[in-house]
C-alpha positions in Angstrom: 66.9 40.1 90.6 63.6 42.1 91.2 65.0 43.7 94.3 68.1 44.8 92.4 65.9 46.4 89.7 64.1 48.4 92.5 67.5 49.4 93.9 68.7 50.5 90.5 65.5 52.4 89.8 66.1 54.4 93.0 69.8 54.9 92.1 68.8 56.4 88.8 66.3 58.7 90.5 68.9 60.1 92.8 71.5 60.5 90.1 69.3 62.9 88.1 68.3 64.8 91.2 72.0 65.4 91.8 72.5 66.4 88.2 69.7 69.0 88.3 70.9 70.3 91.7 74.6 70.5 90.8 73.8 72.3 87.5 71.7 74.8 89.4 74.5 75.4 91.9 77.2 75.8 89.3 75.0 77.9 87.0 74.1 80.2 89.9 77.8 81.0 90.3 79.2 80.9 86.8 76.1 81.9 84.9 73.8 80.1 82.5 75.1 80.3 79.0 75.9 77.8 76.3 79.5 77.4 77.6 78.6 76.8 81.2 75.9 74.4 80.2 78.2 72.5 77.9 80.9 72.3 80.6 78.6 70.8 83.2 76.8 68.4 81.0 80.1 67.2 79.4 81.7 66.7 82.8 78.8 64.7 83.9 78.7 62.5 80.9 82.5 62.0 80.9 82.4 60.9 84.5 79.7 58.4 83.7 81.7 57.1 80.8 84.9 56.7 82.8 82.9 55.1 85.6 81.4 52.5 83.2 84.9 51.4 82.2 86.0 51.2 85.9 82.8 49.3 86.8 83.3 46.9 83.9 86.9 46.2 85.0 85.9 45.6 88.6 83.0 43.3 87.7 85.3 41.1 85.7 88.0 41.2 88.4 85.7 40.6 91.4 82.5 38.9 90.1 81.6 37.5 93.6 81.7 41.0 95.1 79.5 42.8 92.5 76.7 43.4 95.0 79.2 44.6 97.6 80.8 47.0 95.1 77.4 48.4 94.1 76.7 49.1 97.8 80.1 50.7 98.3 79.6 53.0 95.3 76.1 53.9 96.5 77.7 54.8 99.9 80.3 56.9 98.2 77.7 58.8 96.1 75.5 59.4 99.2 78.4 60.7 101.3 79.4 63.1 98.5 75.8 64.1 98.1 75.6 65.2 101.7 78.4 67.8 101.3 78.1 68.5 97.5 76.1 71.7 97.6 78.3 73.2 100.4 81.5 72.1 98.6 80.4 73.6 95.3 79.4 76.8 96.8 82.6 77.0 98.9 84.8 76.4 95.9 82.8 78.8 93.8 83.3 81.7 96.2 87.0 81.6 95.4 86.7 81.1 91.6 83.8 83.2 90.5 84.8 85.5 87.6 87.6 83.3 86.3 88.1 82.2 82.7 86.0 79.8 80.8 88.8 77.3 80.6 89.2 77.3 84.4 85.5 76.8 84.9 85.6 73.9 82.5 88.5 72.3 84.4 86.9 72.9 87.7 83.6 71.4 86.6 85.4 68.3 85.5 87.3 68.0 88.7 84.3 68.5 91.0 82.0 66.1 89.1 84.5 63.4 88.2 84.4 61.4 91.4 80.6 61.2 92.0 79.8 60.7 88.4 82.5 58.0 88.1 80.8 56.1 90.9 77.4 56.5 89.3 78.7 55.3 86.0 80.3 52.2 87.6 77.0 50.8 88.9 75.5 49.7 85.6 78.3 47.4 84.4 78.7 46.0 88.0 75.1 45.0 88.2 75.0 43.9 84.6 77.9 41.5 85.2 76.1 40.0 88.2 72.7 39.7 86.5 74.0 38.3 83.3 75.9 35.6 85.1 72.7 34.6 86.8 70.4 34.8 83.8 72.9 33.7 81.2 71.4 36.4 79.0 73.5 39.6 78.7 71.0 41.3 76.5 68.1 40.8 78.8 70.1 41.8 81.9 71.4 45.0 80.2 68.0 46.0 78.9 66.2 45.4 82.2 68.7 47.4 84.2 69.0 50.2 81.7 65.2 50.4 81.5 64.7 50.8 85.2 67.6 53.1 85.6 66.4 55.3 82.8 62.9 55.4 84.3 64.3 56.3 87.6 66.4 59.0 86.0 63.4 60.5 84.1 61.4 60.6 87.3 64.3 62.1 89.2 64.6 64.9 86.6 60.9 65.5 86.6 60.5 65.4 90.4 63.5 67.7 91.0 62.2 70.3 88.5 58.5 70.2 89.5 58.5 70.0 93.3 61.7 69.0 95.0 63.6 72.2 94.3 60.7 74.5 95.0 59.8 72.7 98.2 63.2 71.9 99.6 65.7 74.0 97.7 69.1 72.9 96.5 70.4 71.8 99.9 67.3 69.9 100.9 67.0 68.2 97.5 70.5 67.0 97.6 70.0 65.7 101.2 66.9 63.7 100.0 68.9 62.2 97.1 71.8 61.4 99.5 69.4 59.7 101.9 68.2 57.4 99.1 71.8 56.5 98.2 72.8 55.9 101.8 69.7 53.8 102.5 70.5 51.6 99.5 74.1 51.3 100.6 73.1 50.2 104.1 70.6 47.6 102.9 73.0 46.2 100.2 76.1 46.1 102.4 74.1 44.3 105.2 72.6 41.7 102.9 75.1 41.2 100.1 76.5 37.9 101.6 73.0 36.5 101.6 72.5 37.0 97.9 73.4 33.7 96.1 76.3 33.7 93.8 76.3 31.2 90.9 79.0 28.6 91.1 80.5 29.6 87.8 81.0 33.1 89.2 82.9 31.7 92.2 85.1 29.7 89.9 85.8 32.8 87.7 86.9 34.9 90.7 89.0 32.1 92.0 90.8 31.9 88.7 91.2 35.6 88.4 92.8 35.9 91.8 95.0 32.9 91.4 93.3 31.0 94.2 
């Protein structure tokens, strides 16, 4: 469990670095006003919410594969992070000056996939941790705490030195490197992480084995 907390701390850090970077990219193109800000933040939060529903469903359907799913989502986030700034800027070149409604729809479309994957990680790890500890409240609070701390540090570090030192592209690459490193470690080791017997029985029952 302690190693998972460290992983989730790092995951929270990268998520907020992305949020700051992606906001800056979109604001640079579409302008910084109350509407643009609302679109980006709403799209980000909506993706996290949808992702939490997806992650919860997956954790119940595949409880033995929770750690694998976490690694897979971290891999997806990292791969998207590698191309995100270039993708946003490429799309923006063809859509600058369009209507507010179009900007809103575009923001939702661009941010839905990566934020969905981010949002899925908490319920996936919560399902695994709560089955081991038999204490849902403790598992949720610990994971939420470290993820929030990581997110706070991510926002602070992005605003105070990452962007000024590395720029938008470099900052997103650092965040992607964190996600990809987590993914590689988790996907290589997930079969060695013990799974409680009740979780194995639950998955066998859910798959009809």
